[in-house]
N, CA and C atoms as a LAMMPS dump frame, in Angstrom:
ITEM: TIMESTEP
0
ITEM: NUMBER OF ATOMS
312
ITEM: BOX BOUNDS ff ff ff
-5.0000000000000000e+02 5.0000000000000000e+02
-5.0000000000000000e+02 5.0000000000000000e+02
-5.0000000000000000e+02 5.0000000000000000e+02
ITEM: ATOMS id mol type element x y z
1 1 1 N 0.797 -1.186 0
2 1 2 C 0 0 0
3 1 3 C 0.851 1.266 0
4 2 1 N 1.678 1.374 0.949
5 2 2 C 2.519 2.565 1.009
6 2 3 C 3.859 2.198 0.391
7 3 1 N 4.194 2.946 -0.639
8 3 2 C 5.483 2.667 -1.268
9 3 3 C 6.564 3.516 -0.611
10 4 1 N 7.731 3.005 -0.578
11 4 2 C 8.836 3.704 0.067
12 4 3 C 9.343 4.828 -0.835
13 5 1 N 9.678 5.954 -0.22
14 5 2 C 10.223 7.093 -0.965
15 5 3 C 11.739 7.044 -0.854
16 6 1 N 12.382 7.106 -1.985
17 6 2 C 13.823 7.083 -2.009
18 6 3 C 14.354 8.46 -2.397
19 7 1 N 15.444 8.845 -1.796
20 7 2 C 16.059 10.136 -2.124
21 7 3 C 16.652 10.063 -3.515
22 8 1 N 16.713 11.212 -4.14
23 8 2 C 17.307 11.28 -5.472
24 8 3 C 18.778 10.913 -5.367
25 9 1 N 19.247 10.144 -6.278
26 9 2 C 20.619 9.677 -6.191
27 9 3 C 21.605 10.623 -6.873
28 10 1 N 21.198 11.897 -7.135
29 10 2 C 22.113 12.863 -7.746
30 10 3 C 23.227 13.175 -6.746
31 11 1 N 24.429 13.252 -7.244
32 11 2 C 25.566 13.496 -6.361
33 11 3 C 25.793 14.986 -6.186
34 12 1 N 26.345 15.352 -5.058
35 12 2 C 26.681 16.743 -4.781
36 12 3 C 27.892 17.134 -5.622
37 13 1 N 28.035 18.435 -5.946
38 13 2 C 29.188 18.856 -6.743
39 13 3 C 30.5 18.562 -6.016
40 14 1 N 31.512 18.406 -6.794
41 14 2 C 32.825 18.118 -6.217
42 14 3 C 33.273 19.268 -5.321
43 15 1 N 34.26 19.044 -4.471
44 15 2 C 34.708 20.025 -3.484
45 15 3 C 35.049 21.383 -4.06
46 16 1 N 35.844 21.425 -5.099
47 16 2 C 36.264 22.694 -5.687
48 16 3 C 35.111 23.397 -6.41
49 17 1 N 34.241 22.637 -6.996
50 17 2 C 33.122 23.22 -7.758
51 17 3 C 32.16 23.985 -6.849
52 18 1 N 32.094 23.637 -5.585
53 18 2 C 31.199 24.348 -4.678
54 18 3 C 31.756 25.722 -4.298
55 19 1 N 33.055 25.922 -4.493
56 19 2 C 33.662 27.21 -4.171
57 19 3 C 33.739 28.152 -5.363
58 20 1 N 33.418 27.696 -6.547
59 20 2 C 33.515 28.526 -7.752
60 20 3 C 32.677 29.799 -7.653
61 21 1 N 31.434 29.761 -7.178
62 21 2 C 30.676 31.026 -7.06
63 21 3 C 31.348 32.039 -6.127
64 22 1 N 31.926 31.566 -5.034
65 22 2 C 32.608 32.468 -4.109
66 22 3 C 33.852 33.078 -4.741
67 23 1 N 34.566 32.296 -5.515
68 23 2 C 35.762 32.791 -6.196
69 23 3 C 35.375 33.851 -7.221
70 24 1 N 34.296 33.612 -7.959
71 24 2 C 33.832 34.583 -8.953
72 24 3 C 33.4 35.877 -8.283
73 25 1 N 32.695 35.78 -7.169
74 25 2 C 32.262 36.979 -6.439
75 25 3 C 33.466 37.759 -5.931
76 26 1 N 34.473 37.068 -5.399
77 26 2 C 35.675 37.751 -4.919
78 26 3 C 36.383 38.474 -6.06
79 27 1 N 36.492 37.824 -7.211
80 27 2 C 37.139 38.46 -8.368
81 27 3 C 36.372 39.703 -8.798
82 28 1 N 35.058 39.633 -8.819
83 28 2 C 34.251 40.811 -9.17
84 28 3 C 34.457 41.942 -8.166
85 29 1 N 34.447 41.624 -6.875
86 29 2 C 34.676 42.647 -5.858
87 29 3 C 36.043 43.286 -6.02
88 30 1 N 37.049 42.47 -6.329
89 30 2 C 38.396 43.009 -6.477
90 30 3 C 38.457 44.011 -7.622
91 31 1 N 37.943 43.639 -8.787
92 31 2 C 38.058 44.515 -9.946
93 31 3 C 37.074 45.679 -9.933
94 32 1 N 35.968 45.569 -9.215
95 32 2 C 34.975 46.64 -9.214
96 32 3 C 35.076 47.557 -8.004
97 33 1 N 35.624 47.081 -6.89
98 33 2 C 35.662 47.901 -5.676
99 33 3 C 37.07 48.129 -5.134
100 34 1 N 37.792 47.075 -4.899
101 34 2 C 39.066 47.182 -4.198
102 34 3 C 40.129 47.845 -5.067
103 35 1 N 40.293 47.382 -6.291
104 35 2 C 41.353 47.905 -7.165
105 35 3 C 41.178 49.391 -7.481
106 36 1 N 39.966 49.872 -7.862
107 36 2 C 39.822 51.314 -8.109
108 36 3 C 40.084 52.164 -6.869
109 37 1 N 39.695 51.657 -5.704
110 37 2 C 39.925 52.416 -4.478
111 37 3 C 41.415 52.5 -4.159
112 38 1 N 42.157 51.432 -4.398
113 38 2 C 43.606 51.457 -4.183
114 38 3 C 44.28 52.415 -5.154
115 39 1 N 43.819 52.463 -6.4
116 39 2 C 44.379 53.371 -7.398
117 39 3 C 44.12 54.827 -7.006
118 40 1 N 42.913 55.106 -6.526
119 40 2 C 42.579 56.463 -6.105
120 40 3 C 43.434 56.885 -4.907
121 41 1 N 43.652 56.006 -3.961
122 41 2 C 44.493 56.32 -2.801
123 41 3 C 45.935 56.561 -3.229
124 42 1 N 46.421 55.788 -4.183
125 42 2 C 47.785 55.96 -4.683
126 42 3 C 47.932 57.302 -5.39
127 43 1 N 46.935 57.688 -6.193
128 43 2 C 46.972 58.983 -6.884
129 43 3 C 46.944 60.141 -5.893
130 44 1 N 46.138 60.025 -4.832
131 44 2 C 46.055 61.098 -3.834
132 44 3 C 47.372 61.224 -3.073
133 45 1 N 47.989 60.093 -2.764
134 45 2 C 49.278 60.123 -2.065
135 45 3 C 50.341 60.799 -2.935
136 46 1 N 50.307 60.532 -4.236
137 46 2 C 51.251 61.169 -5.159
138 46 3 C 50.998 62.678 -5.219
139 47 1 N 49.727 63.082 -5.268
140 47 2 C 49.365 64.505 -5.294
141 47 3 C 49.885 65.211 -4.048
142 48 1 N 49.716 64.59 -2.895
143 48 2 C 50.155 65.179 -1.625
144 48 3 C 51.679 65.328 -1.603
145 49 1 N 52.392 64.346 -2.12
146 49 2 C 53.854 64.393 -2.069
147 49 3 C 54.434 65.437 -3.029
148 50 1 N 53.688 65.832 -4.064
149 50 2 C 54.189 66.788 -5.048
150 50 3 C 53.783 68.237 -4.776
151 51 1 N 53.164 68.508 -3.635
152 51 2 C 52.773 69.888 -3.312
153 51 3 C 54.01 70.744 -3.109
154 52 1 N 53.936 71.997 -3.598
155 52 2 C 55.056 72.92 -3.432
156 52 3 C 54.517 74.336 -3.258
157 53 1 N 55.379 75.219 -2.827
158 53 2 C 55.015 76.605 -2.599
159 53 3 C 54.543 77.232 -3.912
160 54 1 N 53.447 77.974 -3.834
161 54 2 C 52.904 78.649 -5
162 54 3 C 51.779 77.897 -5.687
163 55 1 N 51.56 76.625 -5.349
164 55 2 C 50.449 75.871 -5.932
165 55 3 C 49.123 76.403 -5.413
166 56 1 N 48.148 76.474 -6.296
167 56 2 C 46.79 76.825 -5.897
168 56 3 C 46.034 75.528 -5.689
169 57 1 N 45.444 75.371 -4.508
170 57 2 C 44.803 74.115 -4.147
171 57 3 C 43.39 74.343 -3.652
172 58 1 N 42.598 73.275 -3.721
173 58 2 C 41.271 73.261 -3.107
174 58 3 C 41.276 72.157 -2.061
175 59 1 N 40.783 72.482 -0.88
176 59 2 C 40.718 71.515 0.202
177 59 3 C 39.413 70.735 0.132
178 60 1 N 39.325 69.671 0.897
179 60 2 C 38.12 68.854 0.929
180 60 3 C 36.919 69.65 1.429
181 61 1 N 37.159 70.676 2.214
182 61 2 C 36.073 71.511 2.735
183 61 3 C 35.57 72.516 1.709
184 62 1 N 36.287 72.674 0.589
185 62 2 C 35.892 73.625 -0.439
186 62 3 C 36.694 74.916 -0.392
187 63 1 N 37.528 75.075 0.622
188 63 2 C 38.345 76.282 0.734
189 63 3 C 39.478 76.239 -0.286
190 64 1 N 39.73 77.391 -0.913
191 64 2 C 40.801 77.484 -1.897
192 64 3 C 41.837 78.482 -1.428
193 65 1 N 43.068 78.261 -1.841
194 65 2 C 44.129 79.188 -1.493
195 65 3 C 45.429 78.807 -2.163
196 66 1 N 46.436 79.646 -1.909
197 66 2 C 47.764 79.43 -2.469
198 66 3 C 48.684 78.963 -1.352
199 67 1 N 49.467 77.948 -1.639
200 67 2 C 50.374 77.402 -0.623
201 67 3 C 51.531 78.367 -0.398
202 68 1 N 51.756 78.712 0.872
203 68 2 C 52.853 79.587 1.259
204 68 3 C 54.046 78.792 1.779
205 69 1 N 53.76 77.688 2.483
206 69 2 C 54.828 76.875 3.059
207 69 3 C 54.349 75.431 3.151
208 70 1 N 55.273 74.497 2.9
209 70 2 C 54.952 73.068 2.964
210 70 3 C 55.899 72.405 3.957
211 71 1 N 55.334 71.646 4.888
212 71 2 C 56.153 70.837 5.794
213 71 3 C 55.744 69.369 5.617
214 72 1 N 56.238 68.511 6.492
215 72 2 C 55.962 67.082 6.346
216 72 3 C 54.474 66.754 6.471
217 73 1 N 53.804 67.325 7.447
218 73 2 C 52.405 66.998 7.694
219 73 3 C 51.44 68.143 7.418
220 74 1 N 51.938 69.38 7.344
221 74 2 C 51.064 70.54 7.241
222 74 3 C 51.453 71.438 6.072
223 75 1 N 50.471 72.243 5.648
224 75 2 C 50.727 73.312 4.688
225 75 3 C 50.181 74.601 5.281
226 76 1 N 50.802 75.71 4.93
227 76 2 C 50.268 77.013 5.297
228 76 3 C 49.673 77.591 4.029
229 77 1 N 48.399 77.903 4.105
230 77 2 C 47.634 78.318 2.941
231 77 3 C 47.256 79.79 3.065
232 78 1 N 47.529 80.564 2.024
233 78 2 C 47.122 81.963 1.968
234 78 3 C 45.725 81.987 1.36
235 79 1 N 44.715 82.286 2.193
236 79 2 C 43.334 82.262 1.735
237 79 3 C 42.807 83.65 1.386
238 80 1 N 43.462 84.684 1.86
239 80 2 C 43.091 86.069 1.546
240 80 3 C 44.344 86.922 1.746
241 81 1 N 44.227 88.214 1.487
242 81 2 C 45.379 89.096 1.671
243 81 3 C 45.86 89.029 3.113
244 82 1 N 47.107 88.628 3.3
245 82 2 C 47.745 88.52 4.617
246 82 3 C 46.972 87.632 5.59
247 83 1 N 46.268 86.645 5.094
248 83 2 C 45.567 85.695 5.949
249 83 3 C 46.08 84.293 5.628
250 84 1 N 46.915 83.785 6.51
251 84 2 C 47.491 82.457 6.336
252 84 3 C 46.882 81.513 7.356
253 85 1 N 46.525 80.314 6.908
254 85 2 C 45.911 79.318 7.772
255 85 3 C 46.673 78.012 7.6
256 86 1 N 46.837 77.286 8.706
257 86 2 C 47.571 76.022 8.688
258 86 3 C 46.583 74.856 8.563
259 87 1 N 46.856 73.953 7.609
260 87 2 C 46.008 72.79 7.374
261 87 3 C 46.865 71.54 7.278
262 88 1 N 46.236 70.391 7.47
263 88 2 C 46.917 69.124 7.225
264 88 3 C 47.018 68.903 5.728
265 89 1 N 48.123 68.307 5.292
266 89 2 C 48.32 68.066 3.861
267 89 3 C 47.266 67.118 3.299
268 90 1 N 46.785 66.196 4.111
269 90 2 C 45.8 65.23 3.632
270 90 3 C 44.461 65.858 3.281
271 91 1 N 44.215 67.077 3.733
272 91 2 C 42.945 67.726 3.419
273 91 3 C 42.922 68.318 2.011
274 92 1 N 44.057 68.33 1.316
275 92 2 C 44.107 68.842 -0.05
276 92 3 C 43.408 67.844 -0.96
277 93 1 N 42.412 68.351 -1.704
278 93 2 C 41.661 67.481 -2.595
279 93 3 C 42.193 67.539 -4.02
280 94 1 N 42.522 68.741 -4.484
281 94 2 C 42.999 68.879 -5.85
282 94 3 C 43.897 70.095 -5.991
283 95 1 N 44.777 70.055 -6.972
284 95 2 C 45.618 71.198 -7.313
285 95 3 C 44.964 71.893 -8.501
286 96 1 N 44.75 73.199 -8.354
287 96 2 C 44.07 73.976 -9.402
288 96 3 C 45.073 74.55 -10.386
289 97 1 N 44.628 74.815 -11.613
290 97 2 C 45.528 75.484 -12.571
291 97 3 C 45.873 76.889 -12.077
292 98 1 N 47.053 77.378 -12.471
293 98 2 C 47.498 78.719 -12.058
294 98 3 C 46.492 79.768 -12.535
295 99 1 N 46.222 80.733 -11.665
296 99 2 C 45.325 81.83 -12.004
297 99 3 C 43.856 81.566 -11.739
298 100 1 N 43.522 80.393 -11.232
299 100 2 C 42.122 80.058 -10.979
300 100 3 C 41.529 80.933 -9.884
301 101 1 N 42.279 81.144 -8.825
302 101 2 C 41.752 81.924 -7.694
303 101 3 C 41.515 83.376 -8.081
304 102 1 N 42.417 83.958 -8.867
305 102 2 C 42.24 85.365 -9.298
306 102 3 C 41.047 85.51 -10.229
307 103 1 N 40.745 84.47 -10.983
308 103 2 C 39.639 84.563 -11.948
309 103 3 C 38.27 84.409 -11.29
310 104 1 N 38.245 83.993 -10.03
311 104 2 C 36.946 83.808 -9.35
312 104 3 C 36.483 85.093 -8.734
């Protein structure tokens, strides 16, 4: 009357084959997230190391000025006539072309 139910005899994937989706996801994360972020950090570090007196820069806060003095960790920025302010070098977001501040 009651017939016995048997489990399907399909075998589970081999050991390495079960990790293939995880490997593919890791590769996608590396090329889409990790690698571009490392490149951006490397470019910013290069920008910071090449700062020199007379460069016009914009800080992460949006403040612009001309560099008066550069030290290991800080820059002194001329933001207005005879107004110098000390900032950390890491706060520099971009170096502006010469004459940008005068044209604003």
